[in-house]
C-alpha positions as CSV (number, residue, x, y, z in Angstrom):
1,M,196.4,27.1,233.6
2,H,199.1,29.6,232.7
3,K,198.4,32.2,230.0
4,R,201.9,33.6,229.9
5,I,205.2,32.2,231.0
6,L,208.1,34.6,231.7
7,V,211.6,33.3,230.7
8,P,214.7,35.3,231.4
9,L,217.4,35.2,228.7
10,D,221.0,36.0,229.5
11,G,222.8,33.6,227.2
12,L,223.8,31.0,229.8
13,A,223.1,27.3,229.3
14,P,220.8,26.8,232.4
15,V,218.6,29.6,231.2
16,E,218.3,28.0,227.8
17,A,217.2,24.8,229.5
18,G,214.5,26.9,231.1
19,V,213.2,27.8,227.6
20,L,212.6,24.1,226.9
21,C,210.8,23.6,230.2
22,A,208.6,26.6,229.4
23,Q,207.8,25.2,226.0
24,N,206.8,21.9,227.6
25,R,204.4,23.8,229.9
26,A,203.1,26.3,227.4
27,K,202.2,24.0,224.5
28,P,199.4,22.0,226.2
29,A,198.2,25.1,228.0
30,R,198.2,27.2,224.8
31,A,200.1,29.8,226.8
32,N,202.4,32.5,225.4
33,I,206.1,32.7,226.3
34,V,207.5,36.1,227.2
35,L,211.2,36.2,226.7
36,F,212.8,38.7,229.1
37,I,216.1,40.0,227.8
38,T,218.7,41.6,230.0
39,P,220.8,43.9,227.9
40,P,224.6,43.7,227.9
41,K,226.6,46.0,230.2
42,T,227.8,49.2,228.8
43,D,231.4,49.8,227.9
44,S,231.8,52.2,230.8
45,E,231.5,49.1,233.1
46,F,234.6,47.5,231.4
47,S,238.1,48.8,231.9
48,F,240.2,47.7,229.0
49,S,243.4,49.6,228.4
50,N,242.9,49.5,224.6
51,Q,239.9,51.6,223.6
52,S,239.6,49.9,220.1
53,F,239.4,46.5,221.9
54,T,236.7,47.8,224.1
55,S,234.7,49.1,221.0
56,C,235.1,45.8,219.2
57,F,234.1,43.8,222.3
58,M,231.0,45.9,222.8
59,E,230.0,45.7,219.2
60,G,230.1,41.9,219.4
61,R,228.0,42.0,222.6
62,E,225.4,44.3,221.1
63,V,225.1,42.2,217.9
64,K,224.6,39.1,220.1
65,A,222.0,40.9,222.2
66,R,220.0,41.6,219.0
67,I,220.3,38.2,217.3
68,Y,220.2,35.8,220.3
69,P,216.6,36.6,221.5
70,N,215.2,36.5,218.0
71,A,216.8,33.1,217.4
72,I,215.3,31.7,220.6
73,S,211.9,33.3,219.7
74,N,212.0,31.8,216.2
75,G,212.8,28.4,217.6
76,V,209.9,28.5,220.1
77,E,207.5,29.8,217.5
78,G,208.6,27.0,215.2
79,E,207.1,24.7,217.9
80,G,203.7,26.5,217.5
81,I,204.0,28.6,220.6
82,K,203.5,32.4,220.5
83,T,206.3,34.5,222.0
84,S,206.9,38.1,222.7
85,L,210.2,39.8,223.6
86,F,210.6,42.2,226.6
87,T,213.8,44.1,227.2
88,R,214.6,45.7,230.5
89,K,216.8,48.7,230.1
90,G,218.8,50.5,232.7
91,L,219.8,47.5,234.8
């Protein structure tokens, strides 16, 4: 049986459906779920003409990048499944 199940998180609905599938496999196997987070792109990859808009846009993405994985993790752990978070930097 599985000991760990890796689940990528990028905020899209199909990925969130994968979390539920992983939970269904992890619970009977007593496996841990590892949530793999892909960080948001940096502001240098966006080309908005208004710099203050770019800053505001990136702040919102960074806040979501911190809150979203923890919310998913808390929900999974609420079902009695241990989780860990792994963030890949430099993508």
